[in-house]
C-alpha positions in Angstrom: 20.7 66.3 213.7 19.6 62.5 214.5 18.7 61.2 217.7 19.7 58.2 219.1 17.2 56.7 221.6 18.2 53.9 223.5 16.0 51.5 223.9 16.0 48.9 220.7 13.0 50.2 219.5 14.5 54.2 219.6 18.0 52.5 218.0 15.6 51.7 215.1 13.4 54.1 214.4 16.5 56.9 215.3 18.1 54.5 212.1 15.2 54.4 209.6 14.8 57.9 209.7 18.1 58.9 209.4 18.2 56.1 206.4 15.3 58.0 204.8 16.8 60.9 204.6 20.3 59.8 203.6 18.4 58.1 200.8 16.4 60.9 199.9 19.6 62.6 200.1 21.6 59.8 197.9 18.5 59.9 195.3 19.0 63.9 195.0 22.0 63.3 194.6 21.2 60.6 192.0 19.2 62.2 190.1 21.4 65.7 190.2 23.9 63.3 189.0 21.6 61.6 186.2 20.8 65.4 185.5 23.4 66.7 184.9 24.5 63.4 183.1 21.5 63.9 180.7 22.7 67.9 180.5 26.5 67.1 179.9 24.9 64.0 177.2 22.7 66.3 175.1 25.6 69.0 175.3 28.0 66.5 174.0 25.6 65.4 171.4 25.1 68.9 170.3 28.6 69.8 170.3 29.0 65.8 168.0 26.0 68.2 166.3 28.4 71.1 165.9 31.8 69.1 165.0 29.6 67.3 162.4 28.3 70.5 160.7 32.0 71.8 160.7 33.2 69.0 159.5 30.3 69.3 156.6 31.7 73.3 156.2 34.7 72.3 156.0 34.6 69.6 153.7 32.7 71.7 151.3 35.0 74.2 152.1 37.4 71.7 151.0 35.9 71.2 147.9 34.8 74.4 146.9 38.6 75.3 147.4 39.7 71.6 144.9 37.4 73.1 142.8 38.1 76.9 142.4 42.4 75.8 142.4 41.2 73.5 140.0 39.0 75.8 138.2 42.1 78.2 138.2 44.6 75.2 136.9 42.0 75.5 134.3 42.3 78.1 133.7 45.9 78.9 133.2 46.2 75.5 131.7 43.5 77.0 128.9 45.3 80.1 129.0 49.0 78.7 128.9 47.8 76.5 125.9 45.8 79.9 124.0 49.1 81.1 124.4 50.9 79.1 122.8 48.2 78.7 119.8 48.7 82.4 119.5 52.4 81.9 119.3 51.9 79.4 116.9 49.4 81.7 115.2 51.3 84.4 115.0 54.6 82.2 113.8 53.0 81.0 111.5 51.9 84.2 109.6 55.0 85.8 110.1 55.7 82.2 108.6 53.7 83.0 106.0 54.4 86.7 105.5 57.7 85.6 104.8 57.0 83.3 103.0 54.5 86.0 100.6 57.6 88.9 100.4 60.0 86.0 99.4 57.2 85.0 96.8 56.7 88.5 95.6 60.5 89.5 96.0 61.3 86.6 93.3 57.9 87.5 91.3 59.9 91.3 91.5 63.1 90.0 90.1 61.4 87.7 87.7 60.2 89.8 86.0 62.8 92.7 85.9 64.9 89.4 84.5 62.4 89.0 81.6 62.0 92.7 81.0 65.9 92.7 81.0 65.2 90.2 78.2 62.9 91.7 75.9 64.6 94.5 76.1 68.2 92.5 75.0 66.2 91.2 72.7 64.8 94.3 70.9 68.0 95.7 71.3 69.3 92.6 69.3 66.3 92.7 67.2 67.2 96.6 66.3 70.9 96.0 65.4 69.8 92.6 62.9 67.8 95.0 61.2 70.7 97.9 61.1 73.1 95.3 60.0 70.3 94.2 56.8 70.2 97.6 56.1 73.8 98.2 56.0 74.5 95.5 54.1 71.0 95.5 52.0 72.7 98.9 50.6 76.1 98.0 50.7 75.3 94.8 48.5 73.1 97.8 46.3 76.3 100.1 46.6 78.2 97.2 45.1 75.5 95.9 42.6 75.5 99.9 41.7 79.3 100.6 41.5 80.8 98.7 38.0 77.4 100.6 36.8 78.1 104.0 37.6 82.0 103.8 36.8 80.9 102.3 33.1 79.3 105.2 33.1 82.1 107.8 34.9 84.2 106.7 32.0 82.1 106.8 28.9 81.3 110.4 30.3 85.0 110.8 31.4 85.5 109.8 27.1 82.8 111.7 25.8 84.7 114.8 27.5 87.9 114.0 26.1 86.7 113.6 22.7 84.9 117.3 23.1 88.5 118.7 24.7 90.2 117.3 21.1 87.4 118.6 18.8 88.3 121.9 21.0 91.5 121.7 20.7 92.1 121.4 17.2 89.3 123.5 15.9 89.3 127.0 17.6 86.0 127.9 16.3 84.6 125.2 18.4 86.4 126.1 21.4 84.5 129.4 20.7 81.9 127.6 22.4 83.6 126.6 24.6 84.7 130.0 26.7 83.2 130.8 30.1 86.4 132.3 31.5 85.9 135.6 33.8 88.4 137.6 31.0 88.4 135.4 27.5 91.7 133.9 27.1 94.1 134.9 23.8 94.0 132.1 21.6 97.5 131.2 22.3 96.5 130.8 25.6 92.5 128.4 24.7 94.5 125.5 23.6 96.9 125.0 27.1 94.2 126.0 29.1 91.6 123.1 27.5 94.6 120.6 27.9 94.9 121.9 31.4 91.4 121.6 31.9 91.6 117.8 30.5 94.7 117.1 33.0 92.3 118.1 35.8 89.1 116.2 34.9 91.6 113.0 33.8 92.7 112.7 37.2 90.2 114.0 38.9 87.8 110.7 36.9 90.5 108.6 38.3 90.1 109.4 42.0 86.5 109.4 41.3 86.7 105.4 39.9 88.8 104.5 43.1 92.3 103.9 40.7 94.6 106.4 42.9 93.7 107.7 46.5 93.7 111.4 48.1 97.1 111.3 49.1 97.9 110.9 45.3 95.4 112.3 43.7 96.9 115.8 46.4 100.4 114.7 45.2 99.5 115.1 41.6 97.5 118.4 42.1 100.5 119.7 43.9 102.7 119.4 41.2 100.2 120.4 38.3 99.7 124.2 40.6 103.9 124.9 40.0 103.0 124.9 36.1 102.3 129.0 35.6 99.6 128.2 33.0 97.7 125.7 35.2 97.7 128.6 37.8 95.7 131.4 34.9 93.2 128.7 33.9 92.8 128.0 37.3 92.4 131.6 38.7 90.7 132.1 35.1 87.7 129.4 36.4 87.5 130.4 39.7 83.5 132.1 38.8 83.1 128.4 37.2 84.0 126.8 40.2 81.7 128.5 43.0 78.4 128.4 41.5 79.0 124.1 41.7 76.5 122.9 44.4 78.1 121.7 47.7 75.1 122.0 50.3 77.6 120.1 52.5 79.6 122.5 53.8 83.1 120.6 54.3 84.4 118.6 51.6 81.5 116.2 51.2 82.2 113.5 48.5 85.9 114.5 48.0 87.1 112.2 51.0 84.7 109.2 48.9 86.2 107.7 45.8 83.0 107.2 44.3 81.8 110.5 45.0 78.1 109.1 45.5 77.0 112.7 46.7 78.1 114.4 43.5 79.8 116.8 45.7 83.6 115.7 45.4 84.7 118.5 42.4 83.4 121.3 43.9 84.5 119.7 47.8 88.4 118.6 46.0 87.6 122.6 43.8 87.9 124.0 47.0 90.6 122.0 48.4 93.3 123.2 45.4 91.9 126.5 46.1 93.6 126.6 49.4 96.7 124.5 48.1 97.2 127.8 45.3 96.7 130.4 47.8 99.5 128.4 50.0 101.8 127.8 47.4 101.7 132.0 46.5 102.0 132.9 50.1 105.1 130.5 50.3 106.7 131.5 47.0 110.5 131.5 47.3 110.3 127.6 49.1 109.9 124.8 48.5 107.0 123.6 47.3 106.5 119.7 47.6 106.3 120.8 51.4 104.1 123.2 51.3 100.1 122.3 52.4 98.3 119.4 53.7 96.2 117.3 51.7 92.7 117.1 52.1 92.3 120.6 54.2 90.3 123.1 53.2 
């Protein structure tokens, strides 16, 4: 507590002492304020440094995040580009396979076409050779036909001359006696004449002057004669000795008689016709039998 003196000096002393205390208190307060201010400034500096650090860290984090996002974007772009390139490569590969498949199919079809053409050419060549062979045979046969007919005519003429001599001379006729049962002299000449009638029609058929139907009609009527029937029965063993490897009508179906078996085949036809006529006694003879049937 300040004490105040009543005198001027006492008042002055008291005032000075109080002022010193006030100044000291003020100085202390100022020092405290300054200290607090310094502390605050230090704290602000520290806060500012911290803020700067945080801002630096934030900027660095943002930069890193930007780099990361940029890297992700680039990776995505790379992957998308890689996917596009993969799809494009797959499309190109598929297109290549499709084209290759088309080429292979085209080659296969072309091979089949060429093989078909080759077979057609071979078939045509075989047919051409066959036609040439047949034509050659026909030309050869046509060339030989006149000569064969001349030979048949000469043979027929010689046969007729021999038969004529045998009919005129009974002694010569005995050389032709090859019947199963020797005929009487009165039957030998008719037998020889029946043979000449038959061989004459056979010759006409061989050279093509008559066809099979006409030959069959002539023989059909000739067999109505009993002497001809006797002659035919008497010469059965001679016809059985004739060679005929065909087992059917053989050359009888062909007027040229090229296989040499026409007489044997015709003999069997006449045998069958005669059997039918004998089995059908009393019926109309002209409706009996079928031409060319064994």
